[in-house]
N, C-alpha and C positions, 0 to 999 in steps of 0.2 A: 668382927667388923673389918679388921685389916685384911683378912683373907678374901673377903668379898671385894674389897677395893683392888687387891692384886688381880683377882680373877677378872674384874671389869677392865683393868688396864691391859691385861693380856688379850682379852677379847677385842677390845677397842683397837689394839695394835694389829691384830689379825684382819679385822675389817678394813682398816686403813690400807694395809698392804693389798688386799684383794681389790679394793676400789682403785688403787694406783695402777695395778696390772690391767684392770678393765679399761681405765682411761687411756693407758698407753696403747692398748689394742684398738680402742675406738678412734684414736687419732691417727696412728701410723698405718693401720691396715687400709683404710680408705685412701690415704695418700699414696701408698705403694700400688694399690690396685688402680688408682687413677693414672699413675705413670705407665702401668701395663696397658691400660685402655688406649693410650695414645699409640702404642706400637701394634697391639692386636687385641681388640675388644673381646674376642672369643675366649682368650685365656682367663679373663676376669670371671666369666660364667663357669668355667671349669674349676677355678679356685673356689667360687661360691658353693659349687656342688660338693667339692672335697671337704670344705669346712662343715657343710650340713651333714655329710656322712660321718665325719669325726664326732660331731655333736650327738648324732643319733647313737653311735657306739658308746659314748660316755653315759648317755641317759639309760641305755639298756643295762649298764652295769649296776644301776641302783636296784637293790633287792626289794622285792615286793613286800616283804615282811616289814621293812622300815617304813614304807609308805602306808601300810595298813595301821601300824602303830601311831604314826603321826596323825592320821585322819581320826583315829579313835580318841586321841587326847583333846581334840578341839570340839568334840560333840558335847 
């Protein structure tokens, strides 16, 4: 029982950290891009395209075997 509680606490800690980083990005990125918008709005669109490309690269690193296994478990 104690190991389950430790595992839950570690998992909860990791989730809290990820949510914190997501919140920081969700608050500061629009603020910084808003400041850039005032000087040159085109830079904001280039930054958005760069972020999208980086996100696509990260998604492409997910192995298809992991996705197949995850889909089979929920059936």
